[in-house]
N, C-alpha and C positions, 0 to 999 in steps of 0.2 A: 364590455365594449363596444362601440360605431363600430361595423365594416369597412373602412376606404372612403378614400374621398366621393364618390357617389352616392352614398349613405348619408353623408353631410348636406351635400346638393339637395335631397327630397327631402329633410329633414327641414334645412331653412324656406326650403321655396314653400314647405307646408304651414309652414308657420306665421315665417314674416314677407310673403310675397303674395302667398294668396288673399285673392279678396274675400271679404264675410261680410257675411245678409242675415237677412231674414226672409221665407216664402211666403209672400204678400197671397199665392193662389197655386193653386196646382191640379189641375181636371187629371185627376189619373184616368179617366174614361179616355179619354183623348191623346194624354203623354204630352202635358205640357203647361208651362206655369210660368209665373214672374218671381223671382227674388227682386226687393228690396235694398240696395246697396248699404251697408253701416256706415258710411262717409257721407250720404245724403247725394250720392250721385242717380242718374237716372234707373227706372228698373232695369232688371236683366233679364230678357228671355230664358227657361230655358228648356230642353226639350228629357224626356226620362232616358233617352242613349246617353244622356250626361252625366247623369247620374252612377258616382262611384260603391257599390252595395254588391251585396251577393243576391241572389232569388230576386223577386217584382220590386221595379225599381219603379218609385213612389216618393213622392214631398206630403211634407202635411204643412197647413195654413199655421204659420207663428214661428216653424222650426226653423234653428238657425243653421248656418250652410262656409262651407269653406269653399271658394269657388275661383277657378281662371277666366278670362273672356278670350275669345276672339270675332274679330269679324264675320258677318252674316254672310253668305255664302249666296246665298239671295238677294240682299241689298246690302250694298256694302258700305250704306250709310248706320247702320245697325251694330249691336255686338247681342252675342249672345254668351252664356255660359257653358264653361265646359267641365271638368273636372269636378263634378258638384258631389262635397263631402261632407254627410249629418254632422255635426258634432256630435 
């Protein structure tokens, strides 16, 4: 059985509250790219440091991902993907 309320919050957040999308393109040499939101929203910027995997952090065109968003620290009119998890 799952352990405690914190575990349930993580499970609910991962599967019901996170955005989902498809990698539009990702430049592994430069370490960034864009995700197309499955709900038809604007494309979302993604930096390699936001990818939640072990080892080399990269994404492939057409790959399905889940992610959260936050306001871009350089331009408050834009958002960026964080907590990006390949599906």
